[in-house]
C-alpha positions as CSV (number, residue, x, y, z in Angstrom):
1,M,33.4,13.9,16.6
2,I,33.6,13.0,12.9
3,R,30.2,13.3,11.3
4,W,28.6,13.2,7.8
5,K,25.2,13.9,6.6
6,R,23.2,11.3,4.9
7,P,25.0,10.5,1.7
8,R,23.3,10.0,-1.7
9,R,23.3,6.7,-3.6
10,R,26.3,6.3,-6.0
11,T,26.2,4.9,-9.4
12,A,28.5,4.5,-12.2
13,D,27.8,8.0,-13.5
14,P,28.5,10.0,-10.2
15,K,28.3,13.6,-11.8
16,H,24.9,14.4,-10.1
17,Y,25.4,12.9,-7.0
18,G,27.5,12.8,-3.7
19,K,27.9,15.2,-0.9
20,G,27.1,18.8,-1.5
21,S,25.9,18.1,-5.1
22,P,24.5,21.4,-6.6
23,M,22.0,19.3,-8.4
24,M,20.9,17.6,-5.3
25,H,20.8,20.9,-3.2
26,E,18.7,22.6,-5.8
27,A,16.4,19.6,-5.9
28,S,16.1,19.9,-2.1
29,N,15.5,23.6,-2.4
30,S,12.9,23.5,-4.8
31,A,11.1,20.7,-3.1
32,L,11.1,22.8,0.1
33,I,9.7,25.8,-2.0
34,A,7.0,23.6,-3.5
35,F,5.9,22.3,-0.1
36,V,5.6,25.9,1.4
37,I,3.7,27.1,-1.6
38,Y,1.4,24.0,-1.3
39,T,1.0,24.5,2.3
40,I,0.0,28.0,1.8
41,A,-2.4,27.0,-0.8
42,V,-4.2,24.4,1.5
43,F,-4.4,27.1,4.2
44,A,-5.9,29.5,1.9
45,L,-8.7,26.9,0.9
46,A,-9.4,26.4,4.5
47,V,-9.9,30.2,5.1
48,L,-12.4,30.3,2.0
49,S,-14.2,27.3,3.3
50,N,-14.6,28.8,6.7
51,R,-15.9,32.0,5.1
52,Y,-18.2,30.1,2.8
53,A,-19.7,28.0,5.7
54,R,-20.6,31.2,7.8
55,G,-24.3,31.5,8.5
56,K,-25.0,27.8,7.6
57,E,-26.0,25.0,10.0
58,F,-22.7,24.0,11.7
59,V,-23.0,20.1,11.7
60,G,-24.2,19.7,8.1
61,E,-22.0,22.1,6.7
62,Y,-18.7,21.2,8.8
63,F,-19.0,17.3,8.6
64,L,-20.7,16.9,5.1
65,G,-20.5,20.1,3.2
66,S,-24.2,20.6,2.8
67,R,-24.4,17.5,0.7
68,G,-24.0,19.7,-2.6
69,F,-21.0,18.5,-4.4
70,G,-20.8,18.3,-8.3
71,V,-18.9,15.8,-10.5
72,W,-15.2,17.1,-10.3
73,A,-15.3,17.9,-6.6
74,F,-17.2,14.6,-5.9
75,A,-15.0,12.3,-8.2
76,L,-11.7,13.9,-7.1
77,T,-12.5,13.8,-3.4
78,F,-13.5,10.2,-3.7
79,A,-10.3,9.4,-5.7
80,A,-7.8,11.2,-3.5
81,T,-9.3,9.8,-0.3
82,N,-8.6,6.2,-1.6
83,A,-5.2,7.1,-3.2
84,S,-3.7,7.5,0.5
85,G,-0.2,7.4,1.7
86,G,-0.4,3.6,1.0
87,S,-0.8,4.4,-2.6
88,F,2.2,6.7,-2.8
89,M,4.7,5.3,0.0
90,G,3.6,1.8,0.8
91,F,2.6,0.6,-2.5
92,P,5.9,1.8,-4.1
93,A,7.7,0.1,-1.3
94,L,6.2,-3.2,-2.3
95,I,6.7,-2.8,-5.9
96,Y,10.3,-2.1,-5.4
97,T,10.6,-5.0,-3.3
98,H,8.5,-7.6,-5.2
99,G,8.6,-6.5,-8.7
100,W,5.9,-6.9,-11.4
101,S,3.8,-9.2,-9.3
102,L,2.3,-6.1,-7.7
103,A,0.3,-5.5,-11.0
104,F,-1.8,-8.4,-10.1
105,W,-1.8,-7.3,-6.5
106,I,-3.4,-3.8,-7.4
107,S,-5.5,-4.8,-10.4
108,G,-8.9,-4.8,-8.3
109,F,-8.4,-1.0,-7.9
110,M,-9.6,-0.7,-11.4
111,V,-13.0,-1.8,-10.8
112,L,-13.2,-0.3,-7.3
113,P,-15.2,2.7,-8.3
114,L,-17.7,0.5,-10.3
115,L,-18.3,-1.7,-7.3
116,S,-18.0,1.0,-4.4
117,M,-20.0,3.8,-6.0
118,G,-22.6,1.5,-8.1
119,L,-23.3,-0.9,-5.4
120,I,-24.3,1.6,-2.7
121,G,-23.9,4.9,-3.8
122,K,-27.4,5.9,-5.0
123,R,-29.2,4.0,-1.9
124,I,-27.0,5.4,0.9
125,N,-27.3,9.1,-0.5
126,Q,-31.3,8.6,-0.5
127,V,-31.3,7.1,3.1
128,A,-29.1,9.6,4.3
129,R,-31.0,12.5,3.0
130,H,-34.3,10.8,4.1
131,C,-33.1,10.7,7.8
132,D,-30.8,13.7,7.8
133,A,-27.9,11.8,8.7
134,V,-24.3,13.0,8.4
135,T,-22.5,9.8,9.6
136,I,-22.5,6.1,9.0
137,P,-23.4,5.2,12.9
138,E,-26.3,7.7,12.5
139,I,-27.7,6.1,9.5
140,L,-27.6,2.6,11.4
141,G,-29.1,4.3,14.4
142,A,-32.0,5.8,12.4
143,R,-32.7,2.7,10.4
144,Y,-33.4,0.5,13.5
145,G,-34.3,3.1,16.0
146,S,-31.5,1.7,18.1
147,K,-29.0,3.5,20.2
148,Q,-27.0,0.3,20.7
149,V,-26.3,-0.4,17.1
150,G,-25.0,3.3,16.6
151,L,-22.6,3.0,19.8
152,V,-21.2,-0.3,18.5
153,A,-20.4,1.1,15.0
154,T,-18.9,4.3,16.6
155,A,-16.5,2.2,18.6
156,L,-15.6,-0.2,15.9
157,L,-15.1,2.9,13.5
158,V,-12.9,4.9,15.9
159,L,-10.8,1.6,16.4
160,F,-9.9,0.8,13.1
161,M,-9.9,4.4,11.6
162,F,-7.4,5.5,14.1
163,F,-4.9,2.7,12.8
164,Y,-5.6,4.2,9.2
165,L,-4.8,7.6,10.6
166,L,-1.5,6.3,12.0
167,A,-0.2,5.2,8.6
168,Q,-0.9,8.4,7.0
169,F,0.8,10.4,9.6
170,K,3.9,8.1,9.1
171,A,3.9,8.6,5.4
172,G,3.5,12.5,5.8
173,G,6.7,12.3,8.2
174,K,8.6,10.5,5.8
175,I,8.0,12.4,3.0
176,L,8.9,15.8,4.8
177,S,12.2,14.2,5.9
178,V,13.2,13.7,2.2
179,L,12.2,17.1,1.3
180,L,14.2,18.8,4.1
181,A,17.1,16.2,4.1
182,D,19.8,18.7,2.7
183,E,18.7,21.9,4.6
184,P,21.3,22.8,7.2
185,A,18.9,24.3,9.4
186,F,16.8,21.2,9.6
187,Q,19.9,19.0,10.2
188,S,20.9,21.1,13.0
189,L,17.3,21.0,14.4
190,S,17.1,17.2,14.0
191,A,20.5,16.7,15.7
192,G,19.0,18.7,18.8
193,V,15.9,16.8,18.9
194,S,17.8,13.5,18.7
195,R,19.9,14.4,21.7
196,I,16.8,15.6,23.7
197,S,14.9,12.6,22.8
198,T,17.7,10.1,23.5
199,N,16.5,9.5,27.2
200,L,12.7,9.8,26.6
201,P,10.8,6.3,26.6
202,W,9.0,5.5,23.4
203,I,10.1,8.7,21.6
204,N,13.7,7.7,21.6
205,Q,12.8,4.8,19.1
206,A,12.6,7.5,16.3
207,S,15.2,9.4,14.6
208,G,15.4,13.2,15.0
209,D,14.5,14.2,11.4
210,Y,11.5,12.0,11.5
211,L,10.3,13.4,14.8
212,V,10.6,16.9,13.5
213,C,8.9,16.2,10.2
214,L,6.0,14.4,11.9
215,V,5.3,17.4,14.1
216,V,5.4,19.9,11.2
217,F,3.2,17.7,9.0
218,S,0.8,17.1,11.8
219,V,0.3,20.7,12.8
220,A,-0.3,21.7,9.1
221,V,-3.0,19.2,8.7
222,I,-4.7,19.5,12.0
223,V,-5.0,23.5,11.5
224,Y,-6.7,23.4,8.2
225,V,-9.0,20.5,9.1
226,V,-10.0,22.2,12.2
227,Y,-10.5,25.5,10.6
228,G,-12.1,24.6,7.3
229,G,-14.2,21.2,7.9
230,F,-15.6,18.9,5.2
231,R,-15.6,21.7,2.6
232,A,-12.1,22.5,2.8
233,V,-11.1,18.8,2.9
234,V,-13.1,18.4,-0.4
235,W,-11.7,21.5,-2.0
236,T,-8.2,20.6,-1.0
237,D,-8.8,17.0,-2.4
238,V,-9.6,18.5,-5.7
239,M,-6.4,20.3,-5.8
240,Q,-4.5,17.3,-4.4
241,G,-6.1,14.9,-7.1
242,I,-4.7,17.0,-9.6
243,V,-1.3,17.3,-8.3
244,M,-1.2,13.5,-7.9
245,F,-2.2,12.8,-11.4
246,V,0.3,15.3,-12.9
247,G,3.1,14.2,-10.6
248,V,2.7,10.5,-11.5
249,V,2.5,11.2,-15.2
250,L,5.7,13.2,-15.3
251,M,7.6,10.6,-13.0
252,L,6.6,8.0,-15.5
253,V,8.0,9.9,-18.4
254,L,11.3,10.8,-16.5
255,A,11.7,7.1,-15.5
256,L,11.2,5.7,-18.9
257,R,13.7,8.0,-20.5
258,Q,16.4,7.4,-18.1
259,I,16.3,3.8,-18.0
260,G,16.0,3.7,-21.8
261,G,12.4,2.5,-22.2
262,L,10.2,-0.5,-20.7
263,E,12.2,-2.9,-22.7
264,S,15.6,-1.8,-21.2
265,A,14.1,-1.9,-17.7
266,T,12.8,-5.5,-18.1
267,R,16.0,-6.9,-19.4
268,Q,18.0,-5.3,-16.5
269,M,15.4,-6.6,-14.0
270,A,15.8,-10.2,-15.6
271,R,19.3,-10.2,-14.5
272,M,18.8,-9.2,-10.8
273,T,18.7,-11.4,-7.8
274,P,17.3,-10.3,-4.4
275,P,19.8,-8.9,-1.9
276,E,20.5,-10.6,1.4
277,H,20.2,-9.1,4.9
278,G,23.0,-9.6,7.3
279,Q,25.0,-8.3,10.5
280,A,28.4,-7.1,10.2
281,T,31.3,-5.5,12.2
282,V,32.6,-2.4,10.9
283,R,36.3,-1.8,11.7
284,S,38.6,1.3,11.8
285,D,42.2,1.1,11.1
286,P,43.7,2.6,13.3
287,P,41.2,3.1,16.0
288,A,39.7,6.6,15.6
289,A,41.0,9.7,17.7
290,E,37.1,10.9,17.5
291,E,34.0,9.3,17.5
292,I,33.0,8.3,13.9
293,V,29.5,8.6,12.9
294,L,28.3,6.8,9.8
295,P,24.6,7.7,8.6
296,K,22.1,5.0,7.8
297,G,22.4,4.4,4.1
298,T,26.1,4.7,3.7
299,W,27.4,2.3,0.9
300,I,30.8,0.4,1.6
301,K,32.3,-1.4,-1.4
302,Q,34.6,-4.4,-0.5
303,S,35.9,-7.2,-2.4
304,G,33.8,-6.6,-5.4
305,T,30.7,-6.4,-3.4
306,A,28.5,-3.5,-2.2
307,F,27.2,-3.3,1.3
308,R,24.6,-0.7,2.8
309,L,24.3,0.1,6.5
310,A,20.8,-0.2,7.6
311,K,21.0,1.9,10.5
312,L,23.3,4.8,11.9
313,T,26.6,3.3,13.0
314,V,28.9,4.8,15.7
315,I,32.6,3.8,16.4
316,P,33.4,5.4,19.8
317,R,36.4,7.4,20.4
318,G,39.7,5.0,21.0
319,R,37.6,2.0,19.8
320,A,38.4,0.0,16.7
321,S,34.8,-1.3,15.6
322,A,31.2,-1.2,15.9
323,A,29.5,-4.7,16.1
324,N,26.2,-6.1,15.0
325,V,25.5,-3.4,12.4
326,P,22.6,-4.6,10.2
327,V,23.5,-4.3,6.6
328,L,22.3,-4.9,3.0
329,I,24.4,-7.2,0.7
330,I,23.8,-6.6,-2.9
331,T,24.1,-9.9,-5.0
332,T,23.7,-9.0,-8.6
333,P,26.8,-8.7,-10.3
334,E,25.8,-5.7,-12.4
335,E,24.8,-3.8,-9.5
336,N,27.8,-4.5,-7.7
337,D,30.0,-3.5,-10.7
338,K,28.3,0.0,-11.0
339,L,28.1,0.9,-7.1
340,R,31.1,2.1,-4.9
341,S,31.7,3.4,-1.8
342,D,30.4,6.7,-0.7
343,D,32.7,9.8,-0.5
344,V,32.9,9.7,3.4
345,I,34.8,6.4,3.1
346,G,37.5,8.1,0.9
347,E,37.4,11.1,3.1
348,L,38.1,9.2,6.2
349,E,41.2,7.8,4.5
350,R,42.3,10.9,2.9
351,D,41.8,13.4,5.5
352,F,42.3,11.3,8.8
353,G,44.5,8.4,7.5
354,I,41.6,5.9,8.7
355,A,40.6,2.8,6.7
356,L,37.4,1.4,7.1
357,S,36.6,-2.5,6.5
358,L,33.7,-4.7,7.0
359,S,33.2,-8.2,8.0
360,I,29.9,-10.1,7.8
361,Q,29.0,-12.2,11.0
362,E,25.9,-13.7,9.4
363,R,23.8,-13.2,6.2
364,T,20.0,-14.1,5.6
365,P,19.0,-14.8,2.0
366,Y,15.5,-14.4,0.9
367,A,13.1,-17.2,1.9
368,S,11.6,-17.2,-1.7
369,G,13.8,-16.2,-4.7
370,A,17.2,-16.2,-3.3
371,G,19.8,-16.4,-6.1
372,Q,17.2,-16.6,-8.8
373,A,17.8,-14.1,-11.7
374,G,14.4,-12.9,-13.3
375,V,12.4,-13.4,-10.1
376,Y,11.2,-9.7,-10.0
377,L,9.4,-10.3,-13.3
378,T,7.1,-13.2,-12.6
379,N,4.7,-14.4,-10.0
380,P,4.8,-15.0,-7.2
381,G,7.7,-12.6,-6.7
382,P,10.6,-12.7,-4.4
383,S,9.7,-12.6,-0.5
384,V,12.0,-12.1,2.7
385,T,9.9,-14.3,4.8
386,G,7.3,-16.3,2.7
387,E,8.8,-19.6,1.2
388,F,6.0,-19.6,-1.4
389,G,6.9,-16.1,-2.6
390,F,5.1,-12.8,-2.2
391,L,2.0,-13.1,-4.3
392,A,0.7,-16.9,-4.8
393,I,-2.2,-17.2,-7.0
394,G,-4.9,-17.5,-4.2
395,T,-3.6,-14.3,-2.7
396,A,-3.9,-12.5,-6.1
397,I,-7.3,-13.7,-6.5
398,S,-8.1,-12.8,-2.9
399,F,-6.6,-9.1,-3.4
400,F,-8.7,-8.5,-6.4
401,I,-11.7,-9.1,-4.4
402,F,-10.5,-7.3,-1.3
403,W,-9.8,-4.0,-3.1
404,P,-13.2,-3.1,-4.5
405,F,-15.1,-4.7,-1.9
406,G,-12.8,-3.6,0.9
407,A,-13.2,0.2,-0.6
408,T,-16.9,-0.2,-0.6
409,G,-17.0,-0.9,3.1
410,Q,-14.8,2.0,4.0
411,P,-16.8,4.7,6.0
412,A,-14.7,7.5,4.5
413,N,-16.0,6.4,1.1
414,M,-19.7,6.1,2.4
415,V,-19.5,9.6,3.8
416,R,-18.5,10.9,0.5
417,L,-21.5,9.0,-1.2
418,M,-23.7,11.1,1.0
419,A,-22.5,14.4,-0.2
420,F,-23.1,14.3,-4.0
421,K,-26.1,16.3,-5.2
422,S,-27.5,14.3,-8.1
423,S,-27.8,10.8,-9.8
424,R,-26.0,12.3,-12.9
425,T,-23.1,13.4,-10.8
426,L,-22.6,9.6,-9.5
427,R,-22.7,8.1,-13.0
428,V,-20.2,10.6,-14.4
429,S,-18.0,10.2,-11.3
430,I,-17.8,6.5,-11.8
431,V,-16.4,6.6,-15.1
432,T,-14.0,9.6,-14.1
433,V,-12.5,7.9,-11.0
434,S,-12.2,4.5,-13.0
435,V,-10.0,6.2,-15.5
436,Y,-8.1,8.1,-12.9
437,Y,-7.2,5.0,-11.0
438,A,-6.1,3.3,-14.3
439,V,-3.6,5.8,-15.2
440,I,-2.4,6.4,-11.6
441,Y,-1.8,2.9,-10.5
442,L,-0.5,1.2,-13.8
443,S,1.9,4.0,-13.9
444,L,3.2,3.5,-10.4
445,V,3.9,-0.2,-11.4
446,V,6.0,0.8,-14.3
447,I,7.7,3.7,-12.5
448,F,9.2,1.7,-9.5
449,C,10.0,-1.2,-11.5
450,C,12.3,1.2,-13.1
451,G,13.3,2.6,-9.8
452,R,14.4,-1.2,-8.7
453,V,17.1,-0.6,-11.5
454,L,17.7,3.1,-11.1
455,L,18.1,3.1,-7.1
456,P,19.5,0.1,-5.7
457,G,19.7,-0.5,-2.0
458,M,16.4,0.9,-0.8
459,E,15.3,-2.4,1.0
460,I,16.9,-0.7,4.1
461,D,13.9,1.8,4.2
462,P,11.4,0.9,1.5
463,D,8.9,3.6,2.5
464,R,11.5,6.3,1.3
465,T,11.5,4.8,-2.3
466,M,8.9,7.2,-3.7
467,P,10.5,10.6,-2.5
468,D,14.1,9.3,-3.0
469,L,13.3,8.3,-6.6
470,A,11.5,11.6,-7.4
471,T,14.6,13.5,-6.3
472,R,16.9,11.2,-8.3
473,L,14.9,11.5,-11.6
474,T,14.7,15.3,-11.5
475,A,18.6,15.5,-10.6
476,N,19.4,13.2,-13.5
477,A,17.3,15.2,-15.8
478,G,18.9,18.5,-14.9
479,V,15.5,19.8,-13.7
480,P,15.8,19.6,-9.9
481,W,13.3,22.2,-9.3
482,M,10.7,19.7,-10.6
483,A,11.4,17.4,-7.5
484,G,9.1,19.7,-5.7
485,L,6.1,18.8,-7.9
486,L,6.9,15.2,-8.1
487,V,7.2,14.8,-4.2
488,A,4.3,17.0,-3.8
489,A,2.0,14.0,-5.4
490,P,2.8,11.7,-2.5
491,F,2.4,14.4,0.0
492,A,-1.1,15.3,-1.6
493,A,-2.0,11.8,-1.2
494,V,-1.3,11.6,2.4
495,M,-2.8,15.0,3.2
496,S,-5.9,14.0,1.3
497,S,-6.5,11.0,3.4
498,V,-5.3,12.3,6.8
499,D,-7.8,15.3,6.6
500,S,-10.6,12.9,5.6
501,F,-9.9,10.4,8.6
502,L,-9.3,13.2,11.1
503,L,-12.9,14.7,10.2
504,L,-14.5,11.2,10.3
505,L,-13.2,10.5,13.7
506,S,-14.2,13.8,14.8
507,S,-17.8,13.4,13.6
508,S,-18.1,10.2,15.2
509,V,-17.2,11.4,18.6
510,V,-19.0,14.7,18.5
511,R,-22.1,13.5,16.5
512,D,-22.7,10.0,17.2
513,I,-21.6,10.0,20.9
514,Y,-21.9,13.5,22.4
515,Q,-24.9,14.9,20.4
516,Q,-26.9,11.6,20.1
517,H,-26.4,10.2,23.5
518,I,-25.1,12.8,26.0
519,H,-26.6,16.1,25.2
520,P,-28.9,15.9,22.2
521,G,-30.0,19.5,22.7
522,A,-26.4,20.9,22.6
523,P,-26.2,24.4,21.2
524,E,-24.2,24.9,17.8
525,R,-21.5,26.8,19.6
526,T,-20.8,23.9,22.0
527,L,-20.8,21.6,19.0
528,K,-18.4,23.8,17.1
529,R,-15.9,24.0,20.0
530,L,-16.0,20.5,20.8
531,S,-15.6,19.3,17.0
532,Y,-12.3,21.6,17.0
533,A,-11.3,20.2,20.4
534,V,-11.8,16.5,19.4
535,T,-10.0,17.1,16.0
536,L,-6.8,18.5,18.0
537,V,-6.9,15.6,20.5
538,V,-7.3,12.8,18.0
539,G,-4.4,14.3,15.8
540,V,-2.1,14.7,18.9
541,I,-2.7,11.2,20.1
542,A,-2.0,9.9,16.5
543,V,1.3,11.8,16.5
544,L,2.5,10.0,19.7
545,M,1.5,6.6,18.5
546,V,3.1,6.8,15.2
547,V,6.5,7.7,16.6
548,N,7.5,3.9,16.3
549,P,5.4,2.4,13.6
550,P,5.6,-0.9,11.6
551,T,8.6,-1.1,8.9
552,Y,6.0,-1.4,6.2
553,L,3.3,1.4,5.7
554,Q,1.3,-1.1,3.7
555,D,0.8,-3.3,6.8
556,L,-1.1,-0.7,8.7
557,I,-3.1,0.1,5.7
558,V,-4.2,-3.5,5.1
559,F,-4.9,-4.2,8.8
560,A,-7.1,-1.0,9.1
561,S,-8.9,-0.9,5.9
562,G,-9.5,-4.8,6.2
563,G,-11.0,-4.3,9.7
564,L,-13.2,-1.5,8.5
565,A,-14.5,-3.3,5.6
566,A,-15.0,-6.7,7.8
567,C,-17.3,-4.7,10.3
568,F,-19.1,-2.4,7.9
569,L,-19.6,-3.8,4.5
570,V,-22.1,-6.8,5.0
571,P,-24.0,-4.8,7.7
572,M,-24.2,-1.8,5.8
573,V,-25.4,-3.4,2.4
574,L,-28.0,-5.5,4.2
575,T,-29.1,-2.5,6.0
576,L,-29.6,-0.5,2.8
577,Y,-31.3,-3.5,0.6
578,W,-32.6,-6.2,3.0
579,S,-35.8,-5.4,4.9
580,R,-35.5,-8.4,7.1
581,M,-32.4,-7.0,8.7
582,T,-32.4,-6.2,12.4
583,S,-30.5,-4.1,14.9
584,S,-29.2,-7.2,16.5
585,G,-28.2,-9.1,13.1
586,T,-26.3,-5.6,12.4
587,I,-24.4,-5.8,15.7
588,A,-23.6,-9.5,15.2
589,G,-22.4,-8.9,11.6
590,M,-20.0,-6.0,12.6
591,L,-18.6,-8.1,15.8
592,G,-18.3,-11.3,13.8
593,G,-16.3,-9.6,11.2
594,T,-14.1,-7.7,13.6
595,L,-13.5,-10.7,15.9
596,M,-12.5,-12.7,12.7
597,H,-10.2,-9.9,11.7
598,L,-8.5,-9.7,15.1
599,G,-8.1,-13.3,15.4
600,L,-6.4,-13.9,12.2
601,T,-4.1,-10.8,12.8
602,C,-3.2,-12.4,16.3
603,W,-2.6,-15.8,14.5
604,G,-0.4,-14.1,11.9
605,Y,1.7,-12.4,14.5
606,I,2.1,-15.4,16.5
607,A,2.9,-17.8,13.5
608,A,5.2,-15.3,11.7
609,G,6.1,-12.6,14.2
610,Q,4.8,-9.9,11.6
611,F,1.9,-7.4,11.9
612,R,-0.3,-9.1,9.3
613,A,-3.1,-11.4,9.2
614,Y,-2.9,-15.1,8.7
615,E,-3.8,-16.4,5.2
616,F,-5.7,-19.4,5.9
617,L,-5.8,-22.0,3.1
618,G,-4.0,-19.3,1.0
619,L,-6.8,-17.0,0.9
620,N,-6.9,-13.2,1.9
621,P,-8.2,-13.0,5.6
622,F,-10.7,-10.4,4.1
623,L,-12.7,-13.2,2.6
624,W,-13.0,-14.9,6.0
625,D,-13.9,-11.7,7.6
626,L,-16.9,-11.2,5.2
627,A,-18.0,-14.8,5.5
628,A,-18.1,-14.7,9.5
629,S,-19.9,-11.3,9.2
630,F,-22.4,-12.5,6.5
631,I,-23.1,-15.7,8.7
632,A,-23.7,-13.8,11.8
633,A,-25.8,-11.0,10.3
634,I,-28.1,-13.3,8.3
635,G,-28.4,-15.9,11.0
636,V,-29.1,-13.6,14.1
637,S,-31.6,-11.6,11.8
638,L,-33.5,-14.4,10.8
639,L,-33.7,-15.7,14.5
640,G,-35.3,-12.1,15.4
641,R,-38.0,-9.9,14.5
642,T,-38.1,-6.7,12.6
643,N,-39.8,-3.4,13.6
644,P,-42.5,-2.8,11.1
645,L,-42.6,0.8,11.4
646,R,-39.0,1.2,10.7
647,T,-39.3,-1.3,7.8
648,D,-42.3,0.7,6.2
649,R,-40.3,4.0,6.4
650,F,-37.3,2.7,4.8
651,F,-38.8,0.2,2.3
652,P,-42.1,1.7,1.4
653,N,-42.4,-0.5,-1.6
654,Q,-42.5,-3.7,0.5
655,A,-45.0,-2.4,2.9
């Protein structure tokens, strides 16, 4: 069998690339070393956290860190939790695919801290301390004296948070696969796993390298979360927040220097036209004496046009062709002039006398922006499926509302708002996180617009854009060892979210279901063991589910975050600030928002065949979710009666 490892992208200046490139090999080694050091540091923090927690009340310390975090710990854990795998994997993929329009798409993040922290931060902290709650369902249950409202909240939290967790596990596996891609031992292990998984249902949908990396990443995260608890999560978030900030700033400097500045990047993007997707037949002349295996990502240059294989392609022994091969077709003349076939194609002809050719069976242009130069610089941006582009004005306004309000409704953020120690901590943290997000997200837009020029053809696997560009930038700069630090930034983002979501799911099961409803008098030893077991089981189930996730990581992020905000934002704000709110109104608000969210998602899937909600009247589905939740919560509450004892306890000034 004739097989080659995954080839590197080729440009007009090939000295840094190609099979066996010393620069790329050093980048891979340095990234691997950085990952090992980073993982050791995370485990060390978990050990320290475990020792710190000894002798303290288990539930309050394990799930909330005893509510004693200052400015830097609170600000960076809040920032790092929101800057998830979507921020460093899904968001760059969208920038790369749709261009500058993503600056409008993400702009709402700049006011996220002001709204999320300012609207409910102080009040939820006071209420949580007042009723000694460590979870969101526990606050709702205490506010109304109702077990039903707590159970409904727990069920919805587990449902949507699990989808959020899936997205982070996928991102972690993708990043590690880039880190280890050129390691011989990893390649052999991946090949072995691929052979074993071929006949296994569901698992055979994933490549061997992704499966290996998914398992390694999952084991690392699950172990340190189980051992260290919330305090370990916060301490690692601080470290991860610093790594993300430094990594993004360094990447911005490298990208701008290599492309010749922002003006140069803009000029080159102005000449770009979106690629086309197609189906091709790859032919071997003469027929191969042995099986030919061409990796996903192989470039083939033919008749002045560059084609990229979108999946691993096999020409069986004795056969002359492989049909129905998905390919990406480059349409920008300047890109076609720079690109050439990978070394593997020349090696076939030189070493085996085999010439490969490619014929297109069908080609599909973008639904919006096809053949239009400059489409990456303007709204609404190109779109593969949307005939009106990626970001219509109504959608842009909707997302400006969605990000800050959606973040306010995230239980992971609410839990952090229960853990700061003083009002001053909250005020300073609002400013700190606002500056942090402005630097991170505006820099990412610039970086991956530059990446659009520096790294062609990533549409075949857009979620790999961040780690692949980091490796490319450092190799070009002659500092491949820095790849470890740059790739650590998205890895840190993913870990900072996974640990938070794992702990949130664990607390929901242990505290809100077992301790509140099954065994209220359970001893701490039982709660401790159950917490460890639940965290482990949730992690394992998530790994199995994410073996075959959607193509775009951001689809999962938007679905899960939108669902959580739809069912928690309105009921939680009204619970904290409106004395007329009832338990029935809270349940109605949660279910109303959830049903609207699920209904629009199903509608979108039926209408377009994609895992995303339908945008009725061109508006973000989140707005319709909020409307349904608000109407249901207010309407049912006004029809019911409040419990005066509960109202007086939480609203003493209105008594």
